[in-house]
Biopython code that builds the backbone (N, CA, C, O; Angstrom):
import numpy as np
from Bio.PDB.StructureBuilder import StructureBuilder

atoms = [
    (1, "UNK", "N", (-21.657, -1.571, 0.902)),
    (1, "UNK", "CA", (-20.176, -2.264, 1.420)),
    (1, "UNK", "C", (-18.919, -1.143, 0.270)),
    (1, "UNK", "O", (-19.086, -1.092, -0.949)),
    (2, "UNK", "N", (-18.041, -0.556, 0.816)),
    (2, "UNK", "CA", (-16.628, -0.856, -0.696)),
    (2, "UNK", "C", (-16.040, -2.089, -0.547)),
    (2, "UNK", "O", (-15.888, -2.724, 0.497)),
    (3, "UNK", "N", (-15.604, -2.487, -2.077)),
    (3, "UNK", "CA", (-15.228, -3.608, -2.498)),
    (3, "UNK", "C", (-14.115, -3.169, -2.443)),
    (3, "UNK", "O", (-13.373, -3.977, -3.002)),
    (4, "UNK", "N", (-13.243, -1.823, -1.859)),
    (4, "UNK", "CA", (-11.480, -1.851, -2.314)),
    (4, "UNK", "C", (-11.091, -1.035, -0.189)),
    (4, "UNK", "O", (-11.515, -0.794, 0.942)),
    (5, "UNK", "N", (-10.460, -1.025, -0.748)),
    (5, "UNK", "CA", (-8.787, -0.918, 0.239)),
    (5, "UNK", "C", (-8.831, 0.510, -0.814)),
    (5, "UNK", "O", (-9.077, 0.484, -2.020)),
    (6, "UNK", "N", (-8.592, 1.447, -0.177)),
    (6, "UNK", "CA", (-7.600, 2.688, -0.082)),
    (6, "UNK", "C", (-6.266, 3.018, 0.187)),
    (6, "UNK", "O", (-5.793, 3.503, 1.215)),
    (7, "UNK", "N", (-5.839, 2.772, -0.622)),
    (7, "UNK", "CA", (-4.142, 2.524, -0.822)),
    (7, "UNK", "C", (-3.903, 4.821, -0.705)),
    (7, "UNK", "O", (-4.616, 5.688, -1.208)),
    (8, "UNK", "N", (-2.630, 4.959, 0.160)),
    (8, "UNK", "CA", (-2.488, 6.358, 0.549)),
    (8, "UNK", "C", (-1.280, 5.564, -0.047)),
    (8, "UNK", "O", (-1.058, 4.356, 0.042)),
    (9, "UNK", "N", (-0.096, 7.151, -1.074)),
    (9, "UNK", "CA", (0.764, 6.477, -1.304)),
    (9, "UNK", "C", (1.493, 7.890, -0.978)),
    (9, "UNK", "O", (0.880, 8.952, -1.089)),
    (10, "UNK", "N", (3.191, 7.802, -0.464)),
    (10, "UNK", "CA", (3.639, 8.941, -0.589)),
    (10, "UNK", "C", (4.663, 9.414, -0.537)),
    (10, "UNK", "O", (5.485, 8.505, -0.412)),
    (11, "UNK", "N", (5.176, 10.454, -0.562)),
    (11, "UNK", "CA", (6.978, 11.369, -1.087)),
    (11, "UNK", "C", (7.040, 10.219, -2.371)),
    (11, "UNK", "O", (6.147, 9.650, -2.999)),
    (12, "UNK", "N", (7.924, 10.187, -2.415)),
    (12, "UNK", "CA", (8.440, 8.494, -3.659)),
    (12, "UNK", "C", (7.576, 7.955, -4.736)),
    (12, "UNK", "O", (7.343, 8.092, -5.937)),
    (13, "UNK", "N", (7.157, 7.153, -3.507)),
    (13, "UNK", "CA", (6.218, 6.528, -3.930)),
    (13, "UNK", "C", (4.595, 6.503, -5.158)),
    (13, "UNK", "O", (4.034, 5.908, -6.078)),
    (14, "UNK", "N", (4.520, 8.193, -3.784)),
    (14, "UNK", "CA", (3.847, 8.843, -4.937)),
    (14, "UNK", "C", (3.652, 9.628, -6.347)),
    (14, "UNK", "O", (2.849, 10.191, -7.091)),
    (15, "UNK", "N", (5.165, 9.189, -6.120)),
    (15, "UNK", "CA", (6.464, 10.010, -7.805)),
    (15, "UNK", "C", (6.210, 9.079, -8.427)),
    (15, "UNK", "O", (5.373, 9.104, -9.330)),
    (16, "UNK", "N", (6.832, 8.106, -8.111)),
    (16, "UNK", "CA", (6.300, 6.693, -8.814)),
    (16, "UNK", "C", (5.201, 6.481, -9.453)),
    (16, "UNK", "O", (5.051, 5.939, -10.548)),
    (17, "UNK", "N", (4.409, 6.932, -8.727)),
    (17, "UNK", "CA", (2.068, 6.839, -9.476)),
    (17, "UNK", "C", (2.494, 7.620, -9.937)),
    (17, "UNK", "O", (3.282, 7.356, -10.844)),
    (18, "UNK", "N", (2.306, 8.641, -9.691)),
    (18, "UNK", "CA", (2.004, 9.985, -10.515)),
    (18, "UNK", "C", (0.640, 10.248, -9.912)),
    (18, "UNK", "O", (0.090, 11.244, -10.380)),
    (19, "UNK", "N", (-0.575, 9.064, -8.242)),
    (19, "UNK", "CA", (-1.066, 9.421, -8.268)),
    (19, "UNK", "C", (-0.436, 9.629, -5.976)),
    (19, "UNK", "O", (0.606, 9.215, -5.468)),
    (20, "UNK", "N", (-1.468, 10.298, -5.366)),
    (20, "UNK", "CA", (-1.839, 10.148, -4.009)),
    (20, "UNK", "C", (-2.439, 8.529, -3.336)),
    (20, "UNK", "O", (-2.222, 7.567, -2.599)),
    (21, "UNK", "N", (-3.494, 9.316, -4.453)),
    (21, "UNK", "CA", (-4.628, 7.950, -3.728)),
    (21, "UNK", "C", (-4.759, 6.713, -4.636)),
    (21, "UNK", "O", (-4.761, 6.996, -5.834)),
    (22, "UNK", "N", (-4.858, 5.537, -4.367)),
    (22, "UNK", "CA", (-5.733, 4.735, -5.379)),
    (22, "UNK", "C", (-6.880, 4.120, -4.585)),
    (22, "UNK", "O", (-7.142, 4.079, -3.383)),
    (23, "UNK", "N", (-7.446, 3.676, -5.639)),
    (23, "UNK", "CA", (-8.646, 2.391, -5.005)),
    (23, "UNK", "C", (-8.086, 1.878, -5.503)),
    (23, "UNK", "O", (-7.335, 2.290, -6.387)),
    (24, "UNK", "N", (-8.347, -0.213, -4.818)),
    (24, "UNK", "CA", (-8.079, -1.184, -5.606)),
    (24, "UNK", "C", (-8.955, -1.958, -4.613)),
    (24, "UNK", "O", (-9.398, -1.732, -3.486)),
    (25, "UNK", "N", (-9.017, -2.899, -5.440)),
    (25, "UNK", "CA", (-10.129, -4.314, -5.343)),
    (25, "UNK", "C", (-10.126, -4.549, -4.379)),
    (25, "UNK", "O", (-9.709, -3.492, -3.907)),
    (26, "UNK", "N", (-10.301, -5.279, -3.452)),
    (26, "UNK", "CA", (-10.162, -6.447, -2.804)),
    (26, "UNK", "C", (-11.225, -7.429, -2.248)),
    (26, "UNK", "O", (-11.967, -7.074, -1.333)),
    (27, "UNK", "N", (-11.302, -8.724, -2.829)),
    (27, "UNK", "CA", (-12.225, -9.481, -2.406)),
    (27, "UNK", "C", (-13.100, -9.473, -0.929)),
    (27, "UNK", "O", (-12.466, -9.101, 0.059)),
    (28, "UNK", "N", (-14.727, -9.925, -0.721)),
    (28, "UNK", "CA", (-14.629, -9.499, 0.445)),
    (28, "UNK", "C", (-14.011, -10.318, 1.719)),
    (28, "UNK", "O", (-14.157, -9.843, 2.845)),
    (29, "UNK", "N", (-13.464, -11.296, 1.567)),
    (29, "UNK", "CA", (-13.075, -11.795, 2.494)),
    (29, "UNK", "C", (-11.332, -11.304, 2.592)),
    (29, "UNK", "O", (-10.372, -12.005, 2.913)),
    (30, "UNK", "N", (-11.358, -10.060, 2.245)),
    (30, "UNK", "CA", (-10.547, -10.068, 2.256)),
    (30, "UNK", "C", (-9.375, -10.609, 1.385)),
    (30, "UNK", "O", (-9.470, -11.612, 0.678)),
    (31, "UNK", "N", (-7.694, -9.451, 1.570)),
    (31, "UNK", "CA", (-6.183, -10.257, 0.468)),
    (31, "UNK", "C", (-5.439, -9.355, 2.086)),
    (31, "UNK", "O", (-5.797, -8.452, 2.842)),
    (32, "UNK", "N", (-4.326, -10.230, 1.954)),
    (32, "UNK", "CA", (-3.034, -9.981, 3.161)),
    (32, "UNK", "C", (-1.893, -8.686, 2.402)),
    (32, "UNK", "O", (-1.329, -8.436, 1.337)),
    (33, "UNK", "N", (-1.971, -8.426, 3.069)),
    (33, "UNK", "CA", (-0.179, -7.224, 2.911)),
    (33, "UNK", "C", (-0.343, -7.697, 2.143)),
    (33, "UNK", "O", (-1.463, -7.803, 1.643)),
    (34, "UNK", "N", (1.109, -8.405, 1.506)),
    (34, "UNK", "CA", (1.905, -8.597, 0.933)),
    (34, "UNK", "C", (1.112, -9.406, -0.610)),
    (34, "UNK", "O", (1.555, -9.654, -1.732)),
    (35, "UNK", "N", (0.318, -9.534, -0.217)),
    (35, "UNK", "CA", (-0.142, -9.628, -2.044)),
    (35, "UNK", "C", (-0.803, -8.354, -2.336)),
    (35, "UNK", "O", (-0.678, -7.886, -3.468)),
    (36, "UNK", "N", (-1.388, -7.832, -1.585)),
    (36, "UNK", "CA", (-1.196, -6.279, -2.412)),
    (36, "UNK", "C", (-0.152, -5.520, -2.094)),
    (36, "UNK", "O", (-0.635, -4.388, -2.098)),
    (37, "UNK", "N", (1.259, -5.401, -1.753)),
    (37, "UNK", "CA", (2.423, -4.818, -2.241)),
    (37, "UNK", "C", (2.851, -5.627, -4.030)),
    (37, "UNK", "O", (3.188, -4.991, -5.029)),
    (38, "UNK", "N", (2.724, -6.764, -3.948)),
    (38, "UNK", "CA", (3.059, -7.682, -4.339)),
    (38, "UNK", "C", (1.919, -6.792, -5.376)),
    (38, "UNK", "O", (2.126, -5.593, -5.191)),
    (39, "UNK", "N", (0.808, -7.008, -6.384)),
    (39, "UNK", "CA", (0.136, -6.722, -7.157)),
    (39, "UNK", "C", (0.720, -5.301, -7.178)),
    (39, "UNK", "O", (1.591, -5.258, -8.046)),
    (40, "UNK", "N", (0.554, -3.970, -6.471)),
    (40, "UNK", "CA", (1.082, -2.735, -6.746)),
    (40, "UNK", "C", (2.927, -2.853, -7.743)),
    (40, "UNK", "O", (3.541, -2.476, -8.741)),
    (41, "UNK", "N", (2.996, -3.497, -6.752)),
    (41, "UNK", "CA", (5.084, -3.844, -8.077)),
    (41, "UNK", "C", (4.609, -4.328, -9.371)),
    (41, "UNK", "O", (5.201, -3.917, -10.369)),
    (42, "UNK", "N", (3.606, -5.157, -9.511)),
    (42, "UNK", "CA", (3.008, -5.306, -10.223)),
    (42, "UNK", "C", (2.623, -4.668, -11.393)),
    (42, "UNK", "O", (3.358, -4.584, -12.377)),
    (43, "UNK", "N", (1.236, -4.107, -11.313)),
    (43, "UNK", "CA", (0.958, -2.854, -11.614)),
    (43, "UNK", "C", (2.307, -1.610, -11.514)),
    (43, "UNK", "O", (2.941, -1.351, -12.537)),
    (44, "UNK", "N", (2.594, -0.998, -10.349)),
    (44, "UNK", "CA", (3.388, -0.310, -10.548)),
    (44, "UNK", "C", (4.857, -0.424, -10.701)),
    (44, "UNK", "O", (5.468, -0.603, -9.647)),
    (45, "UNK", "N", (5.546, -0.359, -11.780)),
    (45, "UNK", "CA", (7.072, -1.365, -11.738)),
    (45, "UNK", "C", (8.098, -0.470, -11.263)),
    (45, "UNK", "O", (9.108, -0.857, -10.675)),
    (46, "UNK", "N", (7.774, 0.956, -11.573)),
    (46, "UNK", "CA", (8.741, 2.041, -11.295)),
    (46, "UNK", "C", (9.032, 2.238, -9.873)),
    (46, "UNK", "O", (9.977, 2.779, -9.299)),
    (47, "UNK", "N", (7.692, 1.503, -9.347)),
    (47, "UNK", "CA", (7.192, 1.458, -7.318)),
    (47, "UNK", "C", (7.381, 0.995, -6.512)),
    (47, "UNK", "O", (7.008, 1.130, -5.347)),
    (48, "UNK", "N", (8.666, -0.322, -7.521)),
    (48, "UNK", "CA", (9.355, -1.990, -6.315)),
    (48, "UNK", "C", (10.388, -1.681, -6.102)),
    (48, "UNK", "O", (10.672, -1.974, -4.940)),
    (49, "UNK", "N", (11.529, -1.004, -6.844)),
    (49, "UNK", "CA", (12.361, -0.469, -5.514)),
    (49, "UNK", "C", (11.825, 0.714, -4.761)),
    (49, "UNK", "O", (12.901, 1.130, -4.330)),
    (50, "UNK", "N", (11.143, 1.354, -4.406)),
    (50, "UNK", "CA", (10.643, 2.224, -3.217)),
    (50, "UNK", "C", (10.047, 1.689, -2.560)),
    (50, "UNK", "O", (10.024, 2.023, -1.376)),
    (51, "UNK", "N", (9.062, 0.286, -3.161)),
    (51, "UNK", "CA", (8.204, -0.240, -1.890)),
    (51, "UNK", "C", (8.936, -1.198, -1.092)),
    (51, "UNK", "O", (8.374, -1.322, -0.004)),
    (52, "UNK", "N", (9.990, -1.945, -1.199)),
    (52, "UNK", "CA", (11.218, -3.064, -0.819)),
    (52, "UNK", "C", (11.420, -2.316, 0.111)),
    (52, "UNK", "O", (11.761, -3.010, 1.069)),
    (53, "UNK", "N", (11.388, -0.677, 0.518)),
    (53, "UNK", "CA", (12.326, 0.180, 1.711)),
    (53, "UNK", "C", (10.663, 0.176, 2.274)),
    (53, "UNK", "O", (10.463, -0.810, 2.984)),
    (54, "UNK", "N", (10.192, 0.518, 2.210)),
    (54, "UNK", "CA", (8.816, 1.305, 2.715)),
    (54, "UNK", "C", (8.599, 0.700, 4.167)),
    (54, "UNK", "O", (9.112, -0.070, 4.979)),
    (55, "UNK", "N", (7.901, 1.238, 4.045)),
    (55, "UNK", "CA", (6.868, 0.473, 6.189)),
    (55, "UNK", "C", (5.583, 0.793, 5.314)),
    (55, "UNK", "O", (5.577, 1.558, 4.350)),
    (56, "UNK", "N", (4.314, -0.035, 5.889)),
    (56, "UNK", "CA", (3.362, 0.427, 5.788)),
    (56, "UNK", "C", (1.872, -0.003, 6.963)),
    (56, "UNK", "O", (1.953, -0.457, 8.104)),
    (57, "UNK", "N", (0.797, 0.291, 6.288)),
    (57, "UNK", "CA", (0.308, 0.763, 7.728)),
    (57, "UNK", "C", (-1.317, 0.720, 7.113)),
    (57, "UNK", "O", (-1.938, 0.963, 6.078)),
    (58, "UNK", "N", (-1.490, 0.332, 8.233)),
    (58, "UNK", "CA", (-2.183, 0.164, 7.917)),
    (58, "UNK", "C", (-4.320, 0.735, 9.158)),
    (58, "UNK", "O", (-4.810, -0.034, 9.985)),
    (59, "UNK", "N", (-4.904, 2.042, 8.804)),
    (59, "UNK", "CA", (-5.703, 2.337, 9.096)),
    (59, "UNK", "C", (-5.017, 3.049, 10.558)),
    (59, "UNK", "O", (-5.507, 3.158, 11.681)),
    (60, "UNK", "N", (-3.778, 3.437, 10.054)),
    (60, "UNK", "CA", (-3.157, 4.503, 10.693)),
    (60, "UNK", "C", (-2.077, 3.676, 11.236)),
    (60, "UNK", "O", (-1.045, 4.243, 11.592)),
    (61, "UNK", "N", (-2.196, 2.301, 11.354)),
    (61, "UNK", "CA", (-0.868, 1.303, 12.896)),
    (61, "UNK", "C", (0.072, 0.998, 11.892)),
    (61, "UNK", "O", (-0.186, 0.598, 10.757)),
    (62, "UNK", "N", (1.018, 1.180, 12.312)),
    (62, "UNK", "CA", (2.328, 0.324, 11.499)),
    (62, "UNK", "C", (1.626, -1.591, 11.347)),
    (62, "UNK", "O", (0.659, -2.319, 11.571)),
    (63, "UNK", "N", (2.370, -1.559, 11.054)),
    (63, "UNK", "CA", (2.395, -3.301, 10.163)),
    (63, "UNK", "C", (3.456, -4.072, 10.505)),
    (63, "UNK", "O", (4.440, -3.961, 9.773)),
    (64, "UNK", "N", (3.524, -4.828, 11.425)),
    (64, "UNK", "CA", (4.332, -5.347, 11.930)),
    (64, "UNK", "C", (4.793, -7.195, 11.065)),
    (64, "UNK", "O", (5.813, -7.883, 11.077)),
    (65, "UNK", "N", (3.314, -7.373, 10.382)),
    (65, "UNK", "CA", (3.572, -8.330, 9.306)),
    (65, "UNK", "C", (2.694, -8.282, 8.705)),
    (65, "UNK", "O", (1.626, -7.780, 9.055)),
    (66, "UNK", "N", (3.090, -9.120, 6.986)),
    (66, "UNK", "CA", (2.708, -8.615, 5.477)),
    (66, "UNK", "C", (1.690, -9.495, 6.021)),
    (66, "UNK", "O", (0.547, -9.167, 5.700)),
    (67, "UNK", "N", (1.791, -10.510, 6.749)),
    (67, "UNK", "CA", (0.538, -11.698, 6.470)),
    (67, "UNK", "C", (-0.751, -10.236, 7.164)),
    (67, "UNK", "O", (-1.146, -11.192, 7.831)),
    (68, "UNK", "N", (-1.280, -9.516, 7.411)),
    (68, "UNK", "CA", (-1.771, -9.451, 8.249)),
    (68, "UNK", "C", (-3.670, -8.414, 6.618)),
    (68, "UNK", "O", (-3.721, -7.600, 5.697)),
    (69, "UNK", "N", (-4.512, -9.220, 7.307)),
    (69, "UNK", "CA", (-5.268, -9.311, 5.747)),
    (69, "UNK", "C", (-5.991, -7.475, 6.159)),
    (69, "UNK", "O", (-6.179, -6.987, 7.273)),
    (70, "UNK", "N", (-6.223, -6.900, 4.888)),
    (70, "UNK", "CA", (-7.151, -5.659, 4.799)),
    (70, "UNK", "C", (-8.304, -6.345, 4.017)),
    (70, "UNK", "O", (-8.313, -7.159, 3.093)),
    (71, "UNK", "N", (-9.091, -5.832, 4.596)),
    (71, "UNK", "CA", (-10.450, -6.254, 4.434)),
    (71, "UNK", "C", (-10.881, -4.741, 3.625)),
    (71, "UNK", "O", (-10.375, -3.657, 3.918)),
    (72, "UNK", "N", (-11.490, -4.862, 3.001)),
    (72, "UNK", "CA", (-12.946, -3.701, 2.172)),
    (72, "UNK", "C", (-12.949, -2.363, 3.426)),
    (72, "UNK", "O", (-12.926, -2.356, 4.657)),
    (73, "UNK", "N", (-12.989, -1.327, 2.379)),
    (73, "UNK", "CA", (-13.516, -0.575, 3.517)),
    (73, "UNK", "C", (-11.764, -0.089, 4.189)),
    (73, "UNK", "O", (-11.813, 1.117, 4.433)),
    (74, "UNK", "N", (-10.593, -0.562, 4.466)),
    (74, "UNK", "CA", (-9.400, -0.699, 5.611)),
    (74, "UNK", "C", (-9.332, 0.494, 4.383)),
    (74, "UNK", "O", (-10.070, 0.774, 3.438)),
    (75, "UNK", "N", (-7.755, 1.168, 5.033)),
    (75, "UNK", "CA", (-6.875, 2.421, 4.852)),
    (75, "UNK", "C", (-5.199, 1.516, 4.509)),
    (75, "UNK", "O", (-4.955, 0.865, 5.525)),
    (76, "UNK", "N", (-4.200, 1.333, 3.570)),
    (76, "UNK", "CA", (-3.485, 0.991, 3.403)),
    (76, "UNK", "C", (-1.926, 1.959, 2.580)),
    (76, "UNK", "O", (-1.393, 1.849, 1.476)),
    (77, "UNK", "N", (-1.653, 2.838, 3.762)),
    (77, "UNK", "CA", (-0.393, 2.914, 3.524)),
    (77, "UNK", "C", (1.083, 3.512, 3.400)),
    (77, "UNK", "O", (1.649, 3.972, 4.392)),
    (78, "UNK", "N", (1.550, 3.492, 2.416)),
    (78, "UNK", "CA", (2.444, 3.226, 2.503)),
    (78, "UNK", "C", (3.819, 4.539, 2.363)),
    (78, "UNK", "O", (3.640, 5.613, 1.787)),
    (79, "UNK", "N", (5.126, 4.129, 3.022)),
    (79, "UNK", "CA", (5.311, 4.991, 3.514)),
    (79, "UNK", "C", (7.387, 4.967, 3.420)),
    (79, "UNK", "O", (8.323, 4.464, 4.041)),
    (80, "UNK", "N", (7.170, 5.817, 2.285)),
    (80, "UNK", "CA", (9.366, 4.951, 1.915)),
    (80, "UNK", "C", (9.984, 5.959, 2.914)),
    (80, "UNK", "O", (9.480, 6.752, 3.710)),
    (81, "UNK", "N", (11.290, 5.636, 2.577)),
    (81, "UNK", "CA", (12.287, 6.137, 3.921)),
    (81, "UNK", "C", (12.252, 8.557, 3.558)),
    (81, "UNK", "O", (12.132, 9.505, 2.782)),
    (82, "UNK", "N", (12.368, 8.298, 4.256)),
    (82, "UNK", "CA", (12.650, 10.100, 4.898)),
    (82, "UNK", "C", (13.729, 9.896, 4.481)),
    (82, "UNK", "O", (14.340, 8.828, 4.466)),
    (83, "UNK", "N", (14.199, 11.385, 3.931)),
    (83, "UNK", "CA", (15.783, 11.689, 4.200)),
    (83, "UNK", "C", (15.521, 13.416, 4.020)),
    (83, "UNK", "O", (14.653, 13.853, 3.264)),
    (84, "UNK", "N", (16.402, 14.275, 4.826)),
    (84, "UNK", "CA", (16.599, 16.073, 4.918)),
    (84, "UNK", "C", (16.650, 15.633, 6.407)),
    (84, "UNK", "O", (16.977, 14.617, 7.019)),
    (85, "UNK", "N", (15.982, 17.377, 6.828)),
    (85, "UNK", "CA", (16.647, 17.201, 7.950)),
    (85, "UNK", "C", (16.705, 19.311, 8.266)),
    (85, "UNK", "O", (17.259, 19.771, 9.264)),
]
sb = StructureBuilder()
sb.init_structure("model")
sb.init_model(0)
sb.init_chain("A")
sb.init_seg("    ")
for serial, (resi, resn, name, xyz) in enumerate(atoms, 1):
    if name == "N":
        sb.init_residue(resn, " ", resi, " ")
    sb.init_atom(name, np.array(xyz, "f"), 0.0, 1.0, " ", f" {name:<3s}", serial, name[0])
structure = sb.get_structure()
């Protein structure tokens, strides 16, 4: 059984980190989404400004609340604001 969450980074989030996918270790009982966002900000300071304006998905569903629990095997996606036209 996986002991991590798969963090997928898009657009400017991917550029800030230098990778599109990060495995992120989580305890078996899970981790709140807000705790993961805070950990990502600390681990990747260049990502912090992007995270503040991003939308987050858990297993392809937008999170309504960052208090939702992420469990091992989940996918957590970071979608920064997109521009263009």
